[in-house]
N, C-alpha and C positions, 0 to 999 in steps of 0.2 A: 160785258161791263167788268171791270176789274174791281177787286174788293176795296180799293182805294176810292174808286169812282162812287161805289154805292155806300160810303161812309164807314166802312170796316177797315180797321188798321191791322196789318199783318205783323206788327211788332210784338212786343212783350204783352202779356195779359195783364189785367189790373192786379192780380195776385202777385205776379212776378215783379211788377213795378213796385208794389207794397213791400215785398221781401228786400228789394235793392234799396228802398229807403230806409228800412229797418237797418240794413248793414251800414249804410252811411252814418246813420245816428250812433250805432254801436262803435264804429271807428272814431268818431268825434268824442264820444265818451271816454274811450280807452286812451286817447291822446291827452286827456286832462293831466295836470300834474297832481298826483296823489302817490302815497306810498304803495308799494307792491301788496301789502297786506290789506290796505284800504280798497285797492282796486279788486282784489280777489273777493273781499266781503261784499262789495258792491255788485260784482258780476254774479254772485251766487244769489244775492237779493233779487237781481233782475230776472234770473232764470226761475226762481220760486214765484215771483210775481206773474211771469208770463204763464207759468204752469197754472197758477190759480185763476187766470183770466180765460183759460180754455173751457169749452164746453164740457160737460160732466164726463162723457165717455172718453174723450181724449185726455182730460185732466187726470182721471183715475190711472189711466196707462202711463201717462207722463210722470205722475208721482212714483209709481212702482219702478219704472225705468230709472228715474233719478236716484232712488233708494239703492237699487241694485248697482248702478254703475258707481256711485260714490262709495259704497261699502266694498266693492270688489276691487276698485283702483282709485285709492284716496290720492294718488299722485296726479290724477286727471282734475283739471280745474273747470269747474262749471262755468259757462259763459254764453252769451246770446250770439247766435250765428245766423244771419239773414232771418232774424226774428224767431228762430228756433232754439230750444234748449240744446246746447252742445257741450262737449267735454274735451278739453285740450291738453296736451302735453307740450311743454315748452312754447305756449302760444299757438300751436298748430292743432287744429280740430282733428280728433281721432274718431269720434262718434257723435251722433246727433239724433234727436227725436223729431220727427215731423208730424204734427197733428193732421188728422184727415181733414179737418176744417181748413187747414192753411191753404191748400190748393183745391178744396172741393173734391177731395178723393173719396173713395168708398172705405179706405183703411188708413190707419196711421202707419208710419214707417220708422224703423230703426235703421239708420244708415251709418256707414263707416267709410271714412276717407281713405285716400291712398297712403295716409300715414299709419293705418292700422296694419298690422303684421298678420293678415289673414290669408296670405298667399298659400295656395294648395294646388300646385302643378300649374298648367297653363291657363286654368279658368276657375273662379271661385265667386260666391255671392258676395256682394257688398251692401245690399239693401234687403231688409226683411220686413214683410207686411206684418202688421200687428192688428189682430181683430179683438184680442183681449189678452191680458197679461195674467196668466195662472201660475202656480207654483212651478210647473214644469217649464213654461216659458221663461220664468225668472232664472231657472238654472241654466237654460241655454243662453240667455243674455250674459250672465256672469261668465260662462265658459268662453263666449265670444270676446268679451271685454278683456279677459285674462289674457287670451291669445293675442288680442289686438295691440296690447302694450308690452308683450313679452320681448 
């Protein structure tokens, strides 16, 4: 019996479909007619609201990541990206925070897109598991973000 015959669907998970719906809403919101400053302020409010809605352990880490990223690279613009707090340069996402709850994972993730300048030979990490954000982790995040936008 195939998975479709027994009622299971092999397509996107419910979490993935929700992330795609979030992204469609983000694109609609970005297309509205508003000044660049208004859009930037609204985007940051949206990021802070998304962080505030996270469960406590994810929220604490997301708040620290947000503080470190915005202090380290003020040129990165906070925005939502597939329902996750992200930070973009010229509209292109450089890094993002993914809560553990988002895809029912055991840890949160700090990810970097291909826009990040983290290249280190023929292979380098682009995603980092976050179990907690300590002072040492904040320093590592700041160093990665500096390098990503260099």
